[in-house]
N, CA, C and O of each residue as an XYZ file, in Angstrom:
788
protein
N       0.684     -1.159      0.239
C       0.181      0.051      0.033
C       0.721      1.283      0.110
O       1.091      1.672      1.217
N       0.864      2.094     -0.985
C       1.504      3.086     -1.117
C       1.241      4.249      0.086
O       0.088      4.352      0.506
N       2.238      5.080      0.616
C       2.087      6.141      1.317
C       2.037      7.510      0.820
O       2.306      7.666     -0.371
N       1.778      8.394      1.432
C       1.730      9.956      0.874
C       3.092     10.260      0.099
O       3.125     11.006     -0.880
N       4.145      9.655      0.594
C       5.431      9.861     -0.087
C       5.590      9.071     -1.229
O       6.170      9.564     -2.196
N       5.117      7.778     -1.282
C       5.448      6.872     -2.310
C       4.441      6.720     -3.387
O       4.804      6.166     -4.425
N       3.164      7.162     -3.266
C       2.036      7.003     -4.155
C       2.423      7.645     -5.386
O       1.824      7.120     -6.324
N       3.169      8.551     -5.740
C       3.620      9.015     -7.079
C       4.660      8.258     -7.566
O       4.838      8.321     -8.783
N       5.480      7.472     -6.839
C       6.298      6.437     -7.714
C       5.892      5.902     -8.612
O       6.515      5.991     -9.670
N       4.679      5.133     -8.537
C       4.105      4.241     -9.336
C       3.725      5.040    -10.671
O       3.656      4.460    -11.755
N       3.495      6.340    -10.527
C       3.325      7.188    -11.712
C       4.741      7.644    -12.440
O       4.680      8.287    -13.489
N       5.937      7.316    -11.892
C       6.887      7.455    -12.653
C       7.708      8.908    -12.231
O       8.436      9.499    -13.029
N       7.474      9.326    -10.952
C       8.076     10.455    -10.810
C       9.627     10.195    -10.732
O      10.111      9.064    -10.774
N      10.392     11.408    -10.611
C      11.944     11.226    -10.739
C      12.544     10.972     -9.356
O      11.842     11.156     -8.362
N      13.693     10.597     -9.254
C      14.373     10.354     -7.897
C      14.546     11.775     -7.328
O      14.503     11.790     -6.098
N      14.705     12.807     -7.833
C      14.627     14.256     -7.234
C      13.301     14.613     -6.613
O      13.186     15.183     -5.528
N      12.164     14.174     -7.506
C      11.011     14.423     -7.080
C      10.556     13.493     -5.609
O       9.904     13.897     -4.646
N      11.019     12.444     -5.789
C      10.619     11.448     -4.401
C      11.357     12.206     -3.297
O      10.803     12.511     -2.240
N      12.572     12.483     -3.572
C      13.736     12.835     -2.458
C      13.268     14.124     -2.075
O      13.455     14.334     -0.877
N      12.722     15.058     -2.690
C      12.114     16.360     -2.302
C      10.836     16.298     -1.574
O      10.577     17.109     -0.685
N       9.952     15.269     -1.957
C       8.625     15.012     -1.438
C       8.978     14.519     -0.178
O       8.403     15.006      0.795
N       9.910     13.547      0.007
C      10.376     12.878      1.378
C      10.815     13.866      2.213
O      10.556     13.713      3.406
N      11.468     14.925      1.851
C      12.127     16.004      2.580
C      11.236     16.636      3.466
O      11.579     17.071      4.565
N       9.765     16.709      2.869
C       8.943     17.362      3.804
C       8.695     16.734      4.958
O       7.966     17.386      5.705
N       9.086     15.572      5.414
C       9.112     14.990      6.480
C      10.176     15.269      7.674
O      10.053     14.844      8.823
N      11.252     16.071      7.183
C      12.144     16.553      8.121
C      12.038     17.903      8.624
O      11.450     18.823      8.055
N      12.717     17.968      9.860
C      12.443     19.028     10.504
C      12.893     20.568      9.734
O      12.390     21.650     10.036
N      13.814     20.385      8.824
C      14.166     21.564      8.159
C      13.145     22.157      7.232
O      13.324     23.191      6.587
N      12.076     21.429      7.217
C      10.827     22.025      6.381
C       9.667     22.183      7.180
O       8.540     22.342      6.712
N       9.978     22.133      8.540
C       8.655     22.361      9.379
C       7.980     23.624      9.027
O       6.771     23.647      9.259
N       8.487     24.625      8.541
C       7.935     25.889      8.209
C       6.988     25.593      7.228
O       6.114     26.442      7.055
N       6.958     24.465      6.470
C       5.913     24.267      5.220
C       4.760     23.227      5.722
O       3.984     22.732      4.904
N       4.692     22.916      7.147
C       3.617     21.843      7.554
C       2.386     22.150      7.201
O       1.592     21.231      7.000
N       1.982     23.499      7.056
C       0.478     23.783      6.678
C       0.390     24.031      5.286
O      -0.746     24.273      4.877
N       1.355     24.029      4.417
C       1.025     24.085      2.993
C       0.945     22.734      2.331
O       1.425     21.737      2.872
N       0.286     22.694      1.053
C      -0.275     21.728      0.532
C       1.133     20.700      0.119
O       2.273     21.160      0.057
N       0.842     19.451     -0.105
C       1.980     18.587     -0.263
C       2.621     18.958     -1.583
O       3.847     18.845     -1.597
N       2.046     19.375     -2.687
C       2.493     19.686     -3.956
C       3.144     21.139     -3.925
O       3.643     21.552     -4.971
N       3.168     21.969     -2.741
C       3.559     23.113     -2.953
C       5.221     23.238     -3.156
O       5.932     22.533     -2.441
N       5.764     24.039     -4.028
C       7.175     23.880     -4.351
C       8.056     24.366     -3.169
O       7.795     25.388     -2.533
N       9.109     23.567     -2.922
C       9.861     23.953     -1.746
C      10.942     25.229     -2.246
O      11.707     25.116     -3.203
N      10.840     26.281     -1.502
C      11.627     27.429     -1.893
C      13.104     27.222     -1.908
O      13.534     26.234     -1.312
N      13.905     27.990     -2.487
C      15.283     27.923     -2.589
C      15.892     28.164     -0.942
O      16.825     27.571     -0.400
N      14.986     29.271     -0.372
C      15.481     29.762      0.874
C      14.245     30.065      1.631
O      13.191     30.303      1.041
N      14.350     30.064      2.982
C      13.417     30.382      3.824
C      13.852     31.643      4.624
O      15.055     31.774      4.850
N      13.109     32.440      5.004
C      13.202     33.811      5.420
C      12.841     33.423      7.024
O      11.879     32.712      7.317
N      13.794     34.021      8.044
C      13.243     33.937      9.368
C      12.030     34.738      9.756
O      11.782     35.796      9.178
N      11.165     34.204     10.846
C      10.011     34.941     11.122
C      10.438     36.153     11.520
O      11.534     36.294     12.062
N       9.570     37.197     11.277
C       9.676     38.726     11.706
C       9.186     38.898     13.057
O       9.358     40.007     13.563
N       8.585     37.967     13.752
C       7.991     38.118     14.770
C       8.815     38.726     15.980
O       8.462     39.702     16.642
N       9.910     38.024     16.148
C      10.817     38.468     17.379
C      11.505     39.720     17.093
O      11.889     40.382     18.058
N      11.734     40.176     15.822
C      12.446     41.308     15.292
C      11.531     42.618     15.536
O      11.988     43.721     15.837
N      10.037     42.285     15.341
C       9.145     43.247     15.634
C       8.936     43.383     17.099
O       8.987     44.517     17.575
N       8.731     42.470     17.790
C       8.610     42.721     19.086
C       9.863     43.277     19.950
O       9.705     43.781     21.061
N      11.066     43.139     19.350
C      12.311     43.797     19.956
C      12.281     45.235     19.473
O      12.597     46.131     20.255
N      11.972     45.464     18.413
C      11.826     47.006     17.912
C      10.591     47.604     18.822
O      10.739     48.745     19.261
N       9.537     46.982     19.087
C       8.569     47.504     19.901
C       9.012     47.828     21.302
O       8.623     48.839     21.886
N       9.904     46.871     21.872
C      10.212     47.035     23.207
C      11.379     48.123     23.335
O      11.543     48.804     24.347
N      12.140     48.199     22.227
C      13.091     49.432     22.150
C      12.383     50.886     22.248
O      12.733     51.870     22.900
N      11.368     50.716     21.461
C      10.601     52.065     21.125
C       9.925     52.401     22.426
O       9.983     53.555     22.850
N       9.218     51.354     23.154
C       8.547     51.554     24.492
C       9.732     52.009     25.447
O       9.443     52.895     26.251
N      10.934     51.553     25.461
C      12.055     52.069     26.343
C      12.419     53.451     26.152
O      12.592     54.243     27.079
N      12.534     53.725     24.905
C      12.663     55.229     24.376
C      11.705     56.120     24.944
O      12.042     57.127     25.566
N      10.368     55.740     24.726
C       9.179     56.488     25.118
C       9.131     56.810     26.789
O       8.873     57.819     27.446
N       9.468     55.591     27.082
C       9.519     55.611     28.873
C      10.509     56.754     29.255
O      10.262     57.655     30.056
N      11.676     56.579     28.552
C      12.724     57.417     29.142
C      12.453     58.765     28.996
O      13.024     59.624     29.668
N      11.622     58.998     28.167
C      11.381     60.778     27.804
C      10.133     61.085     28.540
O       9.626     62.185     28.322
N       9.552     60.269     29.390
C       8.419     60.803     30.212
C       8.591     61.763     31.163
O       9.543     61.746     31.943
N       7.459     62.880     31.158
C       7.542     63.744     32.330
C       6.846     63.117     33.644
O       6.234     62.050     33.599
N       6.997     63.879     34.815
C       6.448     63.352     35.937
C       4.948     63.155     35.673
O       4.362     62.148     36.070
N       4.344     64.136     34.997
C       2.836     64.324     34.775
C       2.431     63.096     33.859
O       1.343     62.554     34.057
N       3.184     62.695     32.974
C       2.923     61.721     31.892
C       2.938     60.512     32.768
O       2.003     59.716     32.674
N       3.875     60.306     33.581
C       4.091     58.896     34.195
C       2.823     58.673     35.316
O       2.339     57.560     35.521
N       2.440     59.705     35.891
C       1.318     59.666     36.662
C      -0.087     59.271     35.964
O      -0.877     58.415     36.363
N      -0.217     60.150     34.758
C      -1.380     59.830     34.067
C      -1.260     58.514     33.400
O      -2.339     57.976     33.153
N      -0.225     57.895     33.064
C      -0.358     56.678     32.439
C      -0.504     55.577     33.371
O      -1.039     54.512     33.063
N       0.090     55.906     34.784
C       0.017     54.866     35.796
C      -1.498     54.831     36.162
O      -2.013     53.767     36.503
N      -2.189     55.948     36.097
C      -3.628     55.998     36.514
C      -4.635     55.132     35.399
O      -5.495     54.275     35.603
N      -4.210     55.650     34.352
C      -4.819     54.887     33.039
C      -4.525     53.373     33.270
O      -5.438     52.597     33.553
N      -3.598     53.085     33.180
C      -2.902     51.571     33.419
C      -3.795     50.760     34.421
O      -4.267     49.681     34.062
N      -4.043     51.286     35.726
C      -4.845     51.100     36.799
C      -6.103     51.105     36.565
O      -6.751     50.173     37.042
N      -6.703     51.988     35.889
C      -8.230     51.966     35.611
C      -8.449     50.586     34.598
O      -9.279     49.703     34.817
N      -7.728     50.618     33.720
C      -7.882     49.487     32.557
C      -7.766     48.081     33.254
O      -8.562     47.188     32.967
N      -6.623     47.876     34.300
C      -6.478     46.668     34.919
C      -7.548     46.469     35.801
O      -8.038     45.341     35.757
N      -8.111     47.378     36.704
C      -9.285     47.104     37.280
C     -10.579     46.772     36.674
O     -11.429     46.072     37.225
N     -10.703     47.376     35.362
C     -11.831     47.026     34.655
C     -11.847     45.443     34.039
O     -12.860     44.746     33.993
N     -10.720     45.098     33.653
C     -10.597     43.737     33.369
C     -10.405     42.843     34.517
O     -10.683     41.651     34.381
N      -9.971     43.278     35.605
C      -9.969     42.453     36.755
C     -11.611     42.005     37.222
O     -12.146     40.922     37.461
N     -12.033     43.268     37.216
C     -13.564     43.152     37.644
C     -14.478     42.253     36.628
O     -15.251     41.377     37.013
N     -14.277     42.588     35.385
C     -15.080     41.567     34.434
C     -14.597     40.060     34.651
O     -15.488     39.211     34.688
N     -13.314     39.660     34.792
C     -12.797     38.407     35.072
C     -13.543     37.948     36.573
O     -14.125     36.866     36.648
N     -13.485     38.601     37.394
C     -14.157     38.256     38.779
C     -15.524     37.804     38.624
O     -15.902     36.719     39.067
N     -16.455     38.812     37.851
C     -17.762     38.395     37.633
C     -17.864     37.065     36.713
O     -18.787     36.261     36.837
N     -16.697     36.908     35.673
C     -16.770     35.520     35.050
C     -16.451     34.207     35.899
O     -16.942     33.106     35.651
N     -15.540     34.486     36.956
C     -15.311     33.419     37.822
C     -16.248     33.357     38.769
O     -16.410     32.228     39.231
N     -17.044     34.363     39.288
C     -18.366     33.783     39.971
C     -19.101     33.122     39.335
O     -19.483     32.076     39.860
N     -19.611     33.477     37.900
C     -20.611     32.654     37.359
C     -20.076     31.296     37.170
O     -20.757     30.287     37.352
N     -18.838     31.289     36.800
C     -18.249     29.683     36.585
C     -18.224     28.983     37.888
O     -18.314     27.756     37.920
N     -18.117     29.619     38.857
C     -18.149     28.843     40.205
C     -19.437     28.310     40.537
O     -19.666     27.230     41.082
N     -20.337     29.267     40.113
C     -21.764     28.846     40.540
C     -22.284     27.514     39.708
O     -23.036     26.629     40.113
N     -21.630     27.653     38.380
C     -21.838     26.511     37.438
C     -21.230     24.994     38.017
O     -21.856     23.934     38.029
N     -20.110     25.179     38.391
C     -19.150     24.167     38.891
C     -19.931     23.556     40.243
O     -20.253     22.372     40.341
N     -20.161     24.499     41.192
C     -20.674     24.141     42.374
C     -22.187     23.519     42.270
O     -22.511     22.628     43.055
N     -23.020     23.961     41.378
C     -24.208     23.448     40.975
C     -24.044     21.984     40.795
O     -24.641     21.101     41.412
N     -22.978     21.824     39.681
C     -22.670     20.291     39.106
C     -22.407     19.514     40.211
O     -22.958     18.427     40.383
N     -21.371     20.126     41.194
C     -20.751     19.346     42.267
C     -21.932     18.682     43.151
O     -21.897     17.537     43.601
N     -22.969     19.601     43.316
C     -24.103     19.128     44.353
C     -24.657     17.875     43.762
O     -24.853     16.860     44.431
N     -24.958     18.002     42.204
C     -25.766     17.037     41.571
C     -24.800     15.560     41.599
O     -25.214     14.408     41.732
N     -23.578     15.972     41.450
C     -22.633     14.678     41.484
C     -22.673     14.183     43.010
O     -22.730     12.960     43.141
N     -22.653     14.888     44.084
C     -22.582     14.502     45.389
C     -23.916     13.631     45.647
O     -23.932     12.524     46.184
N     -24.983     14.313     45.184
C     -26.361     13.619     45.426
C     -26.537     12.448     44.561
O     -27.471     11.694     44.833
N     -25.746     12.169     43.515
C     -26.068     11.240     42.510
C     -25.793      9.767     43.409
O     -24.820      9.772     44.163
N     -26.529      8.684     43.340
C     -26.022      7.576     43.857
C     -25.743      6.485     42.659
O     -26.545      6.067     41.824
N     -24.389      6.163     42.829
C     -23.803      5.297     41.810
C     -24.741      3.857     41.528
O     -25.198      3.246     42.493
N     -24.947      3.444     40.293
C     -25.852      2.227     40.139
C     -25.139      0.958     40.776
O     -25.787     -0.025     41.134
N     -23.722      1.050     40.893
C     -22.988     -0.138     41.489
C     -21.959      0.220     42.177
O     -21.764      1.435     42.146
N     -21.178     -0.421     42.828
C     -19.996     -0.414     43.605
C     -18.758      0.022     42.491
O     -17.864      0.835     42.727
N     -18.938     -0.673     41.331
C     -18.071     -0.377     40.388
C     -18.020      1.215     39.858
O     -17.011      1.733     39.378
N     -19.061      1.757     40.007
C     -19.256      3.338     39.523
C     -18.838      4.352     40.648
O     -18.831      5.564     40.433
N     -18.451      3.741     41.987
C     -18.112      4.515     42.935
C     -16.820      5.482     42.588
O     -16.810      6.695     42.797
N     -15.753      4.740     42.031
C     -14.736      5.419     41.526
C     -14.970      6.555     40.633
O     -14.352      7.619     40.678
N     -16.004      6.220     39.738
C     -16.283      7.108     38.600
C     -16.967      8.454     39.547
O     -16.490      9.564     39.314
N     -17.679      8.381     40.224
C     -18.200      9.254     41.111
C     -17.064     10.295     41.903
O     -17.092     11.525     41.942
N     -16.225      9.511     42.416
C     -14.996     10.124     42.980
C     -14.214     10.900     42.094
O     -13.609     11.881     42.527
N     -14.146     10.523     40.718
C     -13.426     11.102     39.801
C     -13.960     12.287     39.165
O     -13.234     13.186     38.739
N     -15.398     12.299     39.089
C     -16.194     13.313     38.740
C     -16.009     14.703     39.853
O     -15.801     15.869     39.517
N     -16.142     14.214     41.114
C     -15.788     15.172     42.002
C     -14.576     15.582     42.153
O     -14.345     16.730     42.530
N     -13.740     14.814     41.916
C     -12.265     15.440     41.869
C     -11.992     16.426     40.792
O     -11.322     17.429     41.041
N     -12.587     16.142     39.337
C     -12.429     16.993     38.438
C     -13.109     18.576     38.649
O     -12.615     19.649     38.302
N     -14.232     18.355     39.244
C     -14.879     19.476     39.604
C     -14.158     20.222     40.624
O     -13.935     21.409     40.389
N     -13.747     19.698     41.754
C     -13.085     20.490     42.697
C     -11.693     21.080     42.217
O     -11.223     22.161     42.573
N     -11.228     20.338     41.504
C      -9.764     20.911     40.846
C     -10.036     22.099     40.000
O      -9.315     23.095     39.942
N     -11.067     21.918     39.391
C     -11.494     23.051     38.443
C     -11.917     24.372     39.151
O     -11.648     25.465     38.654
N     -12.641     24.225     40.419
C     -13.088     25.128     41.176
C     -11.779     25.857     41.839
O     -11.692     27.084     41.871
N     -10.796     25.012     42.351
C      -9.725     25.702     42.838
C      -8.848     26.403     41.776
O      -8.375     27.511     42.030
N      -8.609     25.772     40.558
C      -7.860     26.307     39.411
C      -8.509     27.708     38.834
O      -7.924     28.789     38.760
N      -9.825     27.427     38.455
C     -10.412     28.404     37.674
C     -11.188     29.457     38.663
O     -11.541     30.516     38.143
N     -11.405     29.300     39.695
C     -12.373     30.076     40.448
C     -11.537     30.793     41.981
O     -12.091     31.441     42.869
N     -10.169     30.433     41.891
C      -9.694     30.981     43.120
C      -8.194     31.083     42.866
O      -7.700     31.220     41.746
N      -7.535     31.005     43.976
C      -6.073     31.009     43.639
C      -5.638     32.715     44.127
O      -6.454     33.625     44.270
N      -4.193     32.811     44.314
C      -3.686     34.132     44.459
C      -3.285     34.649     43.069
O      -2.893     35.809     42.945
N      -3.368     33.885     42.109
C      -2.712     34.421     40.885
C      -3.692     35.544     40.282
O      -3.270     36.287     39.396
N      -4.814     35.646     40.701
C      -5.738     36.708     40.061
C      -6.047     37.822     41.289
O      -7.190     38.170     41.586
N      -5.101     38.208     41.802
C      -5.264     39.256     42.855
C      -5.869     40.542     42.063
O      -5.845     40.688     40.841
N      -6.452     41.503     43.081
C      -6.920     42.744     42.482
C      -5.566     43.563     42.162
O      -4.539     43.440     42.829
N      -5.709     44.410     41.054
C      -4.551     45.342     40.891
C      -4.253     46.185     41.834
O      -5.153     46.602     42.562
N      -3.050     46.563     41.989
C      -2.537     47.570     42.826
C      -2.379     48.954     42.069
O      -1.698     49.028     41.046
N      -2.953     49.912     42.542
C      -2.609     51.337     42.003
C      -1.301     51.669     42.300
O      -0.938     51.623     43.475
N      -0.432     52.039     41.308
C       0.978     52.564     41.504
C       1.181     54.105     41.520
O       0.342     54.891     41.080
N       2.110     54.386     41.947
C       2.614     56.052     41.616
C       3.132     55.864     40.360
O       3.319     54.791     39.787
N       3.403     57.230     39.878
C       4.016     57.337     38.541
C       5.302     56.652     38.505
O       5.539     55.861     37.592
N       6.215     56.907     39.491
C       7.640     56.524     39.293
C       7.604     54.780     39.590
O       8.404     54.001     39.071
N       6.655     54.433     40.401
C       6.695     52.974     40.629
C       6.208     52.324     39.470
O       6.786     51.288     39.142
N       5.005     52.834     38.603
C       4.668     52.201     37.450
C       5.705     52.331     36.389
O       6.018     51.411     35.634
N       6.286     53.682     36.374
C       7.398     53.328     35.303
C       8.782     52.444     35.512
O       9.426     51.924     34.601
N       9.082     52.396     36.891
C      10.001     51.152     37.033
C       9.711     50.003     36.567
O      10.535     49.305     35.977
N       8.249     49.598     36.821
C       7.842     48.360     36.375
C       7.586     48.236     34.753
O       7.605     47.110     34.256
N       7.400     49.125     34.117
C       7.290     49.210     32.911
C       8.723     49.180     32.218
O       8.863     48.468     31.223
N       9.689     49.853     32.659
C      11.085     49.735     31.999
C      11.616     48.408     32.410
O      12.453     47.952     31.631
N      11.364     47.766     33.325
C      11.716     46.518     33.804
C      11.177     45.361     32.750
O      11.883     44.463     32.292
N       9.924     45.554     32.494
C       9.197     44.588     31.573
C       9.951     45.025     30.253
O      10.611     44.137     29.714
N       9.941     46.286     29.656
C      10.641     46.505     28.379
C      12.077     45.820     28.214
O      12.488     45.319     27.167
N      12.748     45.882     29.392
C      14.228     45.459     29.305
C      14.023     43.979     29.012
O      14.583     43.485     28.034
N      13.291     43.286     29.766
C      13.062     41.812     29.756
C      12.664     41.441     28.342
O      13.196     40.464     27.815
N      11.887     42.060     27.786
C      11.530     41.940     26.370
C      12.660     42.157     25.289
O      12.777     41.421     24.309
N      13.554     43.333     25.580
C      14.525     43.542     24.708
C      15.339     42.331     24.799
O      15.665     41.820     23.728
N      15.750     41.744     25.955
C      16.825     40.810     26.379
C      16.066     39.553     25.621
O      16.662     38.977     24.711
N      14.905     39.190     25.963
C      14.233     37.973     25.583
C      14.188     37.906     23.878
O      14.723     36.982     23.266
N      13.524     38.937     23.256
C      13.436     38.958     21.762
C      14.740     39.065     21.042
O      14.793     38.730     19.859
N      15.861     39.534     21.709
C      16.933     39.799     21.236
C      17.557     38.328     21.122
O      18.089     38.005     20.061
N      17.513     37.606     21.986
C      18.130     36.165     22.140
C      17.012     35.198     20.998
O      17.488     34.415     20.175
N      15.723     35.399     21.123
C      14.790     34.661     20.499
C      15.321     34.814     18.881
O      15.609     33.865     18.152
N      15.375     36.309     18.502
C      15.518     36.710     17.036
C      16.653     36.076     16.739
O      16.535     35.514     15.650
N      17.897     35.888     17.316
C      19.119     35.361     16.852
C      18.808     33.883     16.665
O      19.085     33.290     15.622
N      18.226     33.313     17.709
C      18.009     31.956     17.340
C      17.183     31.512     16.311
O      17.415     30.475     15.690
N      16.150     32.303     16.080
C      15.235     32.097     14.798
C      16.029     32.362     13.633
O      15.780     31.596     12.702
N      16.882     33.194     13.422
C      17.835     33.529     12.278
C      18.805     32.240     12.274
O      19.029     31.692     11.195
N      19.328     31.795     13.342
C      20.204     30.498     13.134
C      19.454     29.228     12.704
O      19.915     28.435     11.883
N      18.274     29.091     13.310
C      17.514     27.901     13.051
C      17.306     27.906     11.338
O      17.577     27.014     10.534
N      16.785     29.105     11.137
C      16.406     29.383      9.538
C      17.568     29.205      8.724
O      17.447     28.531      7.701
N      18.831     29.774      9.060
C      19.810     29.432      8.198
C      20.298     27.996      8.241
O      20.784     27.533      7.209
N      20.217     27.236      9.344
C      20.533     25.824      9.305
C      19.549     25.163      8.377
O      19.943     24.278      7.618
N      18.285     25.546      8.397
C      17.249     24.936      7.534
C      17.764     24.997      6.084
O      17.926     24.010      5.367
N      18.005     26.293      5.736
C      18.510     26.601      4.447
C      19.795     25.973      4.051
O      20.003     25.792      2.852
N      20.695     25.617      4.950
C      21.865     24.922      4.478
C      21.617     23.413      4.207
O      22.229     22.779      3.348
N      20.548     22.839      5.119
C      19.958     21.673      4.838
C      19.487     21.300      3.559
O      19.869     20.296      2.958
N      18.518     22.250      3.077
C      18.146     22.211      1.948
C      18.911     22.456      0.766
O      18.700     21.891     -0.308
N      19.895     23.393      0.998
C      20.870     23.640     -0.231
C      21.631     22.436     -0.355
O      21.679     21.970     -1.493
N      22.414     21.647      0.812
C      23.231     20.535      0.852
C      22.303     19.513      0.033
O      22.824     18.988     -0.951
N      21.211     19.240      0.293
C      20.118     18.282     -0.348
C      20.302     18.450     -1.814
O      20.817     17.625     -2.569
N      19.728     19.843     -2.189
C      19.856     20.013     -3.505
C      21.129     19.629     -4.314
O      21.099     18.911     -5.313
N      22.330     20.220     -3.741
C      23.664     19.851     -4.411
C      23.810     18.516     -4.446
O      24.218     18.040     -5.506
N      23.534     17.660     -3.383
C      23.714     16.119     -3.594
C      22.948     15.699     -4.866
O      23.519     14.996     -5.700
N      21.858     16.046     -5.017
C      21.010     15.784     -6.306
C      21.725     16.153     -7.382
O      21.825     15.350     -8.309
N      22.167     17.050     -7.439
C      22.951     17.399     -8.622
C      24.092     16.592     -9.033
O      24.393     16.442    -10.217
N      24.789     16.021     -7.965
C      25.644     14.935     -8.295
C      25.304     13.702     -8.540
O      26.122     12.865     -8.923
N      24.130     13.471     -8.358
C      23.487     11.942     -8.498
C      23.180     11.675     -9.971
O      22.693     10.598    -10.315
């Protein structure tokens, strides 16, 4: 039975076509995973621009933060707090509604009488699933009410975040470029080997 890679061999494809078709299964062509199987393999791939764009945004943010006046810091800190409170309040309402649904289902499961001893473990499993979801989705300290910061404290927080983003995206962009060049070399080496065959 032919596979997706061997089906065209019976139709008389060339060695080069077979090799390049099989190459799609290798990590060097991971960037083509969502492409149709007959999409041509380009001579070169370009690195993703995501990290380069995020790096530029972080640097621009640092420049903007560096030039802020005391009044601008205070105004942005207040605006940040108001937005954070709005999002937190909306999420608190969602968590409350979700908790009500979970607890209603938990009461039904606890009231349910299993039809046999073999179903007791199943009831325990359902209770465990619901209690874990209540703990994770509806509580915890990870979703604390936002704290209102002074302009200077807000600025410090924003600068640290932007600096972390600069460091992260600088490293991630370099790694992306290196990975892409490695893939390009793999494909180029493969093509060169086919020219010699």
